[in-house]
N, C-alpha and C positions, 0 to 999 in steps of 0.2 A: 504493499499500499504506500509506504514511504517513497519507494522508487517511482510509482505512478505520479504521486503528488510532486516530486522533484522534477519529473519531466514536464508536467503540466505548468508548474510555475516557472520553469526555465523557458518554456515556450512563450508563456505570457510575458515574461521579462523581456524577451527578445522582441516580441511583437510590439509591445507598448514603447520599447526603446527606439525601435525603428521609427515609429510615428513621431516620437518626441524629438529625436535628434534630426530627423528629416525636415520637420517643421522649423527647427532652430536654423538650419542651414537655409531653408526657404526664406525665412524672415531676413537673415543677415546677407545672403548672397543674391536674392532675387527682388523681394518686395521693397526692401530699403533702398536699393539701388534704383528700382523703377520710380519710386515716389520722388526721389531727387530730380527726376527729369520729367515726370509727368505734369500735364496741365492741371490747373486748379480744380477743374471739374472732375478729372480722373482721380486726383488725390482725394477729394471729398467722397467720391464713390467707394474707393478702397477703404477708407476709414469707416464708412457707414455700413457697407455690405460685406466686404471681404475680410477685413482685419478681425471683426468680432467673431466670425465663424472659425477662422484659423486660430485665433487665441483660445477658443473653447477647446478645440482638439489638442492644442499645444499644452495647456496647463493640466488638463486631465490625464493626458498621456504621460506627463512628467510625474504626476502623483502615482499613478498605477505602475509606472516603471519602478518607482521607489518602493511601493508596497510589495510588489512581487519580489523585488530584490531583497527586501528585508526577510521574507520568508526563505528565500534561497540562502541568505546569510545564515540563517538558523540552521538549515541543513548542512552547510559547509562547516560550521563550527561544531555541530554535533558529530560529524564525520572526522573531525580533526584535520581538516584540509586548509585551515586558515593560514594565510602567508602574507608577505609584504606587499605583493602585487595587489591582492584583493583588498587589502587595507587602503591603499591609495585609491584604488578604483571606487570603493565604497565612500570614502571621504569626499572625493571630488564629485561623484554623483549626487551625494546628499546635499552638498553645497549648491550644486546646480539647480536641484529641485527647489531648495529654499530661496534661491535667487528668483526662480520663476514666480513663486507664490508670494514672496516677501517684497520684491522689488519690481520685477517686470510687469506682472499683472496689475498691481495697485497703480502703477504709473501709466500703464497703457490704457487703463480704464479712463484716465483723465484725458490722454491724448486723443482717444476716439470718441470721447464725449459721454461716456457711460457714468462718470463721476465729476464732481465739481473739483476744480483746482487749477493751479497755474500750468498750462501746457508747456510754457517756455522752459519751465524747471523740470517737469515731469519727463519730457521727451528725452533729454540727455541722460537722466537717470536710468531709464528703461534701456536706452541704447547701450550704455556702459555695462550694465549687467548682462545684457544679451551678448555683447561682444566678449565679455568675460567668460560666459558659459561656452561660447564658441572656441575660445582659447583653450579651455580645459577639456573639451570634448574629445580630442584626439588622444591625449595621454590617458583619459578616463577609459575610453574604449580599448586602448592598448593593453591597459592593466587588466581589464576584464577578460580579454582573450588570453593574455600571458598567464594569468592565474589559473585558468582552466586547463591550459595545454602544457604548462611548465616550460623550462628552458629560459630563454631570454626574459629579463625583467623580474626574476624571482631572487629572493635573497639567497646567499650562499648558505648551505647548511639545511636544505630541505624547506620545511614549512615554518621554521622559526622566524621571528620578526626581529630584525637587528635594530639595536637602539640608535646607533649613528645614522644610518640611512633613514630610519623613520623620523628622527628629529629634523634632519636636513630637509627631508621631503615636506614635512609639516610646516616648516619655516617658508619654504617656497610657496606652498599653497596659501598660507596666511598672508604673505605679502600681495599675492595676486587678488585674493578676496578682499584684503583691506583696501586696495585701490578701488575695487568695485563699490565698496560701501563709502569711502571717504575721499577718493581720489578723483581723477578725471580721465577722459579719453586721451590716450597718448598715440603717437605715430605708429607704434608697433602693432597696434590692433585697430587703428582707425579705418584703414581701407580693407577690402576683401582680401587682396593679395597679402597685405600686411598681417592680418590675423591668421590666415592659413599658414603662412611661413612661420609665424610666431608659435603657432600650435604645434607644428612639426618640430621645431627647435625645443620646445618645452617637453615634448614626448621623448626626444633624445636625451635631454638633461635628466628627466625623471627616471628613465630607463637605466641611464648610467649610474644614477644614485643607487638604485636597488641592486644593480649588478656588481659595481666595483667598490662600493663603500661598505659592504657587509663584512 
């Protein structure tokens, strides 16, 4: 029975995750870039009809990715398969989900007119959190795969979680999220090319931390 539940929740986690990250990339790589060039009437139509629908699927996909992942984490812990890769994957995925519900959605409600507030202030906050999630998405996905299949990205010594790489990784993640909460959009993540490049670089750095600092 536990095997069946493991398969079902793993399937659900992947399904919801595809929807969530797919919509994250849609917002950052497609809709945002389109709105920059669109006519005022087209922009208004996007904010009135398209964005609310996309944001509904986006936020609930994020939540159910997290919930199914929490169940899988219980299975992994119960089976003694917890390692450094899944630690970083879980931390980044959780932060990304909290960014969706705590920053992106509340501010996007203001931007699309579902809540009262200062759109000029809300839009940059939502954009920065969304870009931050995009930045963390590639290393998060990398660790989810590495943790399941072993090899690259795992701490030396099997399933043990090394203190040094854990601390270094947590510091890196804290700096990135701190900028999302209290900082501003910088050149490294402002453009589509910039955030993709930065996400790849971050993946390499985090993978190196788990592989070579253990």
